[in-house]
Steps between C-alpha positions, in 0.01 A plus 500: 500500500866588561576446128230752398640757743848466348358519149299819563791653691738430209249632248448821697876550540542449122242773438673732750842445340358555150318816602795634699728433205289686246360801685677827568629517855597850622854546630541479875608812684874522561444496876355153489713187496579404144477135400698366209287422196682169460423403861131567429520272195678224694244519783194512276609207284610301805159542660320436171696181442454376855126549474475309174728223634268464797215443258681200351616371841208259503569351153650157457779601259625808690837532329357504149224742603748718692736532202207590278394770746854641508515511122157660467576770760831577331320539163230707671774733633648539152155578356440761769834668418416507128153642578661774712711604205219476244183612682627763739687828462593514867666160526771329297606143443817411690710188464625543859135484614471162327815387681356620833175312425701187427687542829169525689370192323816304587491609866136396527575157351787443739296612803203289387717194439674525837218604731158454339527225239484215744182381667 
C-alpha cells in the first residue's frame, strides 16, 4: 500500500512539474517576495527525485534503480527545457536551469542516501 502511495505521489508531482514548466505563469507583483528561478528549479527537482527514489525504496537492487531514476529525471529536465524553447513563446531553454535541476537531483540523492535509503 505504501509503495502505491509513493508511486502516485511521484506521478502527480511529475505532472505538476511538467505543467508548471510549460504553461505561462504571470509575473508576481513587485511587492511580493521574489524567489529565484534557480531555487525553484532546485526545489522542484529535489522533491521530484525524492518522490521517485521513495518508489524504488522497496526494490532489491536499490542502487541500480536509484541511479536509473537519477539519469531519467536528468534527461526529463533536459527534455522539458528543450520543449520550453520549442513549444512556447513565453519561455526559453536555459542551460543554467539544467544545472539547477542537476543540483536538485544531486541534493535529493544525498538526502535519500543518508536519511531515507536505509530500512
